[in-house]
N, C-alpha and C positions, 0 to 999 in steps of 0.2 A: 714361302720357302726362301732358302739362301740363294739370292742372285747377286753374288759379290761383284763389286765394282772396283776396278783398278784405280779409278780416279780418286779414291779416298784412302790411299795407302797409309797415310800418316795419322789416321784419326784415333788410334787407340790411346795415345797420350797427346802429343803434338808433333809437328813435323821435325823439329829439332829441340834440343833441351833449352837452348837460349830463348826460343820463342815461348816455351812453356812458362818461363819465369815471368813473362810480361802479361799473362792473361789473368784478369781479375774475375773470380767466380763469386756468385751470390747465393747459391743453393743452400748454404748453411746459415743464411741470414746475416752473417758477419762478413762483409766483402773483404776478400784477401787474395793475394797471389796464389794461384793453384799450387805452386811448388811449396808454399808455406803452410798449406792446410794439413793438419794431422789426419783428417778423414780423407781417404783416397777419393779424389774426384777426377774423372776422365773428361777432359775438355776438348771438344771438337771445334776448331776455329773457323772463321768465315772462309778462309782460303780453301779448306777441304770441302766445306759445304758447297761452295760455288762449283767446284769440280764435279761433285756428285750430281749437279743439275743435268749434266749431259747424259746420265745413265738412266735415271728414273725421275723425270721432272715432276711427275704428279704427286709423289709422296716421299717420305723420308725413310721408308723401310730398308732400302739398300744401304743407306748411310749407316743406320744403326746396326745392321748385320755385320759390319766390319769390325766392331769392337770385340775384343777377346771375351769369351764367356757370355756374350750377349747374342741372342739369336732371335730372329724374326720367325716365330713358329706359326705354321698354318693353323687356322682355326675357322670354324664355320666353312669348311672347304667347298660346300656346294655354292657358296656365294663369294669365295675368294678372300675371306677375312684373314687377319693375322693378329698376333699379340707379341709383346716384347718379353722374352724369357731371359732372366738374369741369373746366371750361375745355377741353372737347373730349377729355380723356383717357378711356381705356376705363373702364367702371364697375368692372371687377374690381380696379382699382388704387386704389380709395378704401377706406381703413381706417375701420371704424366702431367706436368705443369707447363703452361705457356706464359712466359714472362712472370713466373712465380705464382700463377693462378691456375686452378683446376678447371680450365675452360672446356675440357672434354668430359667433365664429370668426375665424381669421386672414384668411380670404377669404370674407365672407358670401355666401350664395347669393342668388338673385333674389327671395327672399321674406322675408328678415330685416327689411327696413325696413317691409314691409307688416304685420309681426307686432309692431310697436313702437307702441303707442298713446301719444298725447301728454298724457294726463290727469295723469300723475305727473312731468312734466318741469319743471324749474326754469329750464333754460337750455340752449342749443345753441351750441357753439363749432366754427368751421369754419376750417381752413387749406387753401388751394388751392395746388397745386403740390407738387413732390417734397418729402416730409417724411421720407425714409428716415433722415436724420441724427437725427431724433427717435425714430422708431418702427420702423426697419428696413424690410425689403423689402415688407411689406404696405402701406406708405404711399407708394407710388411716385407716385400721383396726388393725394394729399391726405389729410387726417384730419378726420373728423366725430366730435366728442365730445359725447355726450348726458349731461347732468348732471341727476340726479333731484332732486325736491323734498325739503326737509328735514322732520323731524317737527314743526317749529314752524308749518308751513302748515296751513290748515284741511282737514278731510276733505271729499271731494267725490264726487258721483255724476253719471252722465250716461246718458241714454237717447236713441236716435236711430233714425229710420227714413227710407228713401229711396224715391223713386218707382220705382226699378229693383229693388226687392226686397232691399235691404240693411237690416240691423238691428244695432245696437250697444248693449251694456249694460256699463258700466265703473264700477268703484268704487275709490276711493283713500281709505285709512283711516290715521289717524295716532295715535300714542301718545307723549306727552311728559311723563308725570306722575312718572316715577321719577327718582331723584337723578342717577345717572350714565348711565343707559340710556335709549334712545328707539328708536322704530321706526315703520315704515310697512308697509302691505300694499296691493298693487295686484292686482285680480282683474278679469277680463273675459270676456265671451262675445260673439262676433261671428259674424254669419251673412249669407250672400249666396246668393240663389237663382240658378240658371243662367238666362241671358237670351239669346235669339236676337233681336237687335234688328232685323235687316234681313230675317229670314225665309228665309235660305238653308240652314237646318238646322244651322249651326255656332253654338256658344255664344260670342257676342261678349263676354259678361260671364261668366267662369267662376264656378261656385258654390263656396262654401267654408263650413265651420264651424270656428271656432277657440276654444280655451279657453286662458287664460293665468293664471298666478299668480306673483307676485314679492314676497316679503318682503324688507325691509331693516332692519338693526339698526345703531345707532350706540352706541359707548361712548366716553366722554371723561373723563379724569382731569385736571382743571384745563386748563392751556394747553400742557402738556408732552407729553401722550400721548393718542392717540385711535385708535380701531379702527372700521372700517366693514365689515360683512358683508352679502352679498347672495346670493340664490339664485333661480333661475327655472325654471319648467316651461311649455312651450308645446306644444300638440298641435293639429294642423290637418289637415283633409282637403280638398283642392281637386279639382274636377272640371270639365274643359272638354270639348273634342272635339265630336262630333256629338250633337245632341239625341236624346232617346229616340224610337225609331222612324224616325229620319232617316238618310240616307246622304250621303256627300260629294257625289256627282254622279250623276244618272241617265244611263246610257249612256256613262259615262266609262271610261277604261282600267281594267283590273283593280285597279291600284294605288290608284285613287281611286274605286272603285265601291261600297264598302260603308261600314258604320259605322266610326268611328275614335275610339278611346278616348284620353283625356288625363286621367290621375289622378296625384295626388301626395299621399302621406301623410307628414307630418313630425312627428317627436317630438324635442324639444330639451330637454336638461337643462344647466344651468350653475350655477356657484358661483364666488364671488370674495371677496377680502379686500383692503383697503387699510389700512395701518398707518402711524402717524406717531409718531416718537420725537424729542424735542428732547434731543440729547446734551449740548449746552452752549449758551451764549449765541450762538455763531456757527455751529454745525453741527447739522443735523437729518438723520435717517434716514427715508426713505420707502420702504415695501415694498409691492409689489403682487403678487397671485397670483390666477390664475383657471384654471378647467377648464371646457371646453365639449364636449359630445358631441351630435351631431345625426344621428339616423337618418332616412333618406328611402327611401321605397318608391315608385318612379315607373313608371307605365305609359304607354308611347308607342306607339300602334297595337298591334302584336302583341308588343312588347318589354315585359318587366317587369324592372326593374333595381333591386334594393335596394343602398344604400350607406350608409356611416357615415363621418362626418368628425369628427375629434377635434383640439382645440387645447388645449395646456397652456402657460401663459404665466407667467413669473416675472421680477421686476425688483427690484433693490436700488439705490437712488440716495441719495447724500449730497448735500445742498444747503447752501449757506451764503451769507453776505453779508460781505465783507471788503474794506476799502479801496475801496469803491464798486463792487466786482465782485459780481454775483449769479451764482453758479456752481452747476453740478451735475456730478457724476461718478458713474458707475454701471456695473453689470453687468446683463445681461439674458439670458434663455434662452427659446426658443420651440420647442415641438414641434407640428408640424402633420402630420396623417396622414389619408389618404383610403383607405378599404377598399371595393373593388368586387369581390366574389367572383365575380360572373357574367361579368366582362369582364377578360381578362388584359392586363397592361401599361398599365393606366390609373391604378391607384392609386399612391400615393407615400407616403414617410415622410421628412419634413425635420426635422432637429435643428439648431437655429441658435443657438449662443451669440454674444453680442455685448458690446462695451464702448463706452461713449459718454461724451462730455464736452461741456459747454455753458458759455458765459460771456456775460454782458451787463454793459456798463459805459458810462459817459458821460464821454468825455474833455473835453467842453465842455457848457455849458448848452443848446446848440442841436442837439446830436447825441447819439444813443444807438446803440451798436453791439451786435450779437449774433453770436456764432459758435458753431457746433455741428458736431461730427464724430462719426461712428460707424463701427465696423468690425464686420461680421458674417461668420461662417464657416458656410456651408451645407454639410452633410455630403455633398451630391451635386454642387453646382455651384461650390464654392470660396469664396474670401474676397473681400469687397467693402468698399471704403471709400466712405462717403457724407458729403459735406460740405454745409454751408449757411451762407451769410453774409447778414446783413440789417443795414439801417441806417435809423434814424428821424431825419429832419431837421425841427426844429420850434423856432421862436423863441418864448420865453416871452411870453405875452400876445398873440400874433398868432393870427389865425383860420385859418391854414393849416398843413398838415403834409405831409411827403413821405416815402414809404417805398420802399426799394429792396431787392430780395432775389434771390438766386440759389442754386440747390441742385441736387444730383444724387442719384441713387439707383439701386436695382436691384430686380428682382422675379424670383424663381425661377419656372419654367414650371409651370402647373397647367392642368387640362383645362377650366376654367370660362370659356371664351370664349363669346361670344353665340351662335354657331351651335350649339354643343353644349348650352348651356342651353335653346335653343329646341327641341331634339330630345331627346336622351338620351345618357348615357354609353355606352349600348349600341351606338351608331353610330360610336364613335370607335375608330380603329386604335391599336395600342400606341404609347406615347410614346417616340420614339427620336431621338437626335441633336440634341436641343434645347439652346439656350443661354439663359442668363438675359437678361432684358430690362434695358437701361440707359436712363436718362432724365436730361435736364438741363432745368430750368425757370428762367425769369427773369421778374420782374415789377417794375413801377414804379407806385406807387399814390399819388395825390394827393387831399387832402381840404381843403375850405374850408367853414367853418361860421360863420355870423353870424346872430344873432337867430332868425328863423323859417326860415332857409335852411340846408340841409345838402347839399353837392355833393361827389360822389366820382367820380374819373376814374382808370381803370387801363389800362395796356397790358401785355401779357404774351406769353410764347412758351414752348412746350413741344416737346420733340423726344425721341422714343423710338427707340433703336437696337435692332436685333434684335427688332422687335415680333412677337409671336405672330400667326400667320395661319392660318385654316382653309381647307382645300382639299377639294373633292369628289373621291372616288375610286370605283372600281367597286363595285357592289353596294350603292349608296346608303349609303356609308360616308363618314366625314370623317377627314382626317389633319391634324395640327398641325405647322407648320413655322415657322422664323424667316424673316420676309420679307427679301428682298434689300435693300430700301431702308428708310429710316426713316419714321416717322409724325411729322408736324409739325402744330402747332396754334398759330399766332400769332393774336392778337386784341386786342380792347379792350372796355371797358364803361364806361358812364356811369350814375350814379344821382343823381337830384335829388329831394330831399324838402323839403316845405314844410308848416309847421304854423302855423295861426292860430286860437287858441282851440280850439273843438270841431272844426274842420276840419283834416283831413290830406290832402295830395295827394302823389302819388309818380309819377315818370316814370323809366323805365330803358330802356337799349338795350345790347345785347351783339352783338359781331361776332366770329365764330370761323371762321377759314379752315383747317379741319382737313383734311389730305390724307394720302394714303398712296401707296406705290409701286404702279403698275399693272403687269400682266404684261408689257407692251411696254416698260417702263422709264420711262414718263411718270408724271405725277402725276394722281391721281383723288381726288374727294371721299371722305373717310372716312365710313362709313355712319352714319346717324342722328345727325348733328351739325348743327343748324340754322346756316346761315351768318349770318342776322340773327334777332334776337328782340327784342321791345320790350313795354313795359307802361305803361299810363296808368290811374290810378285815384284815387278820392277817397272819403273816409268822414267822416261826421258822427257824433260820439260824445258821449254824456253818461254819466258814471260811474254815475249813479243811475237814468236812464230807459232807456238802451239805445243802439242805433246803427243806422245804415243806410248802405249804400255801393254803389258801382258800379265795375266794373273791366273794361278791355279789354286783351287780349293778342294780339300778333302773333307767329306762328311762321313763319319763312322756309323756303326750300327746304332739303331734306336729301338727301344722297347715299344711294342705295339699292343694295344688293348682292343679286344673285340674285333680282331681282324681274321677273317676266315681263311686267309692264304698263308700267313706266317705270324710268328710271335716276335721276330727280330727283323728289322729292315735290312736291306742290302746296303753296304757302303758304296759311295760313288764319288766321282771327281767332276768338277766343273772347271772349264777353261774360258776365260773372258779376255777380250781385246778391245782397245779403244784408241781413238785418234781424234784430234781437234786441230783445226787450222785457224789462226787468229789473223784478223785484218784490222784496219783502222775503224774502231767503233763497234765491231761485231765479230763473231766467230761462227764457224760451221763445224759440226761434230758428227761422228759416226761411231757406233759401238756394235760389237758382236758379243752377245751374251750366250753362255752355254754352248760353246763351239763343239763340245763333244756330243751334243744332242741328247743328253741324259733325260730320260722321262720315266716316271714311276710306272707308267703303263707298258714299258718295255719288259718289266718284270712280272707284274700281276695286273689283272683287270681292276679298274676303279669301282665298277658296279659289283655289288655283293650278289651271291646266288640266292640269298634270302635276307629280309630286312634285319638290320642290326638294332642296337639299343635305341628306343624311341622311334622305331620305324625308319631309321636312317638307311637310304638306299645305297650309299657309297662308303668306302673305307676312309680312315684318316689319310691325310696327305703327308708323306714323309720324304718325297723327292719332287723335283719340278714336274709340272704337267704340261708346260708350254713348249718344252724343247728348245731348239736353236732359235734365237730371236735377234733381229737387227733393228737398230733405230737410227734415225738421222734427224738433225734439227739445226736451228739457228738461234743465237741469243745475242742480246746487246746489253751494254751497261756493266761489263765486268769491272771490278775494282782493280786498282793497281796494287798488287799484293805487297809490294815493297813499302807501300805507304799505309797499310792497314794498321790502325791503332785500336785494339780492343777497348771497349768502354767499361767503366766501372758501374 
């Protein structure tokens, strides 16, 4: 759910317009200043990421929730999972990269973002809208690229505890004393006890214990060659369901009369490499390779379903700059496989080779154009072409800019829709007769920045053809089909940022009219997409003494599917406050999240009167379940923000 954090007020673009012009982004493969990119890229710098550490140190969900039209949507609510929803597109269509590599898999599960702590992050880059022209079928809704800190940054440690039984201990260690080699190591232990907040016997806050380890190594030979290596291990056990000694409902039907288990054990291993070779003054070769294997053992009621998801990714790209054209040409291959031995017809193996080309050029001083195209051949669903065109209009010396972009893409069917993530692969019928999803997205983004003011306005539209849809069938099973009608999500967003000395103020508003085809042929709201959302906040900060702030968020009505209590959620308001005191070498922080105490269970029960689709005992989660929460902690190793220089 949306647990907004004041600490990251300026994340939607950058804290100030001047700072934005110095950040070099790499998500489009051609490194360039974020302000010079025809494709709109929202860059969150290290200063804002550091501040987010004090709110939710264990993962980056709060940080991402602050970006306009980006929402951390509840998924697999019995286990506390989440996904990143971009401009009303389904969460499964957001590709998550770590240092340009899909280390969470081609299609991350609902727990990958929760297993990504922000302590070692230098920058986050986000592209909203179909990005298949850049990264293939996994990026139908957009791309999130998480860029790690370099070995030149200080080592850091953080310890945190919450009033709801959460504990975090994270360390980031750097080594930069060797001539050509350098490295970092990130290690963490995170723990959360199960909590039944409203006393109904169900764990509103699932418990978990997680261990993670990630080394990174850099090698550089002058300016012509470099190599980056990384590996990661994550192990986590989550448990939700009924509390010890409790049952779902006294006197209920047999299906809901006893204890109900929700357990997930995850073990993920990954490794990757990024190499850079300058072939001559005009051409470079960039190579990327990664392998990810994730074993999951999930218990849902009486079902226990082990599964293994494997992703192998490789890309070779030539880039260059000639006659004013910044171009890229390359080949890619991706292997994505799901093994579910206990359930027939659910697993898959996709082998997808692809070829892509990109070009950026400025025919005039006031316009810059970008074109990208990619062709991918899926071994089961055929060959697809994905184009994208973008333009940046900006008069030199003027305070305004305008971006226009349109793109298309595809996504091969997978079983990871929300209804299956909420239950289990064991309730899914064999996948048959499905077609690839196709999408077209358009956006128009305007920006005006003068002195203390930074104003951004966007309008956009997304449409998915052949969208995957879950349907209930006999025996508490779920089948996947392609819906007869399209899913549409037009909308707009406004972000206003004001800075005056130590004071920062931000106001934002988003409107998304996400709809899908109803069984009778009409249109109905797409589930769990707020029609309106808004934020207003302010923060006072001193680089040497600390900071204090206050923020209010409004979440409007959301469409609900298979909910026995209502078809539209209630709107609600969240109020958050934070404070941090800085000392020499360390700081102490305390935060109050959801001061209004808003909880979904204030409006409706979470437990259903009868099982839902796939035998699900609870409804979807559309508002916080944890209520008012406080956290306190200590951290060391903060960077001097005045000296932060983003790397290329």
